[in-house]
C-alpha positions, 0 to 999 in steps of 0.5 A: 500500500502506498499513500501519497500526500499533496503539499496542501494536505501536508501543510494542513496536517501540520497546522492542525496537529503540529509538526510532531504529528509524523506517524499516522495509522489508516483504519477502517473505523467501524465504531458506531457504524453498526457493522464491522464491514461498514467502516469509514476511512480514518487516519489516527495520529499515533505515538507508535504502531501496534504489534503486527501493524504493517507500514505503507509507503508514503511520501511524507508521513509514516503510515501504518495499517492493520493487515485485516483492513488492507482489503478495504483499500487500494494499493495506491491512494492519495490524500489531498486537502480542499481549502474551500471546504476545509476538508481532506480527501482520500481517493485512488484512481478507482474510487473516492473513499471520503471527501471529508476524511476524518483525522483524529489525534490518538497520541494522548490516549496512547501515551497514557497506556 
């Protein structure tokens, strides 16, 4: 899996989460969806990957994912930022995963563990 970040997306991530938010985890978040198959693509800022996480190729940030979520995503995806809508977008050549991609800071939760 390869994740390409546009320059605009990188700048906005750094503006929102700080320059130290260098490690992200791509998940198919199914919390509140009612079904583990109906997940929503989400990026979590993390302190460290979990045991068994796989590293994706990335042009900007360190990106990790769980192998069980790999089936939900294409091999090559792009994260861009639309300043007019103030929203991130995750897309591949075959589909748009989200025009309002959610990015969550999970670093404080991980640090307390």
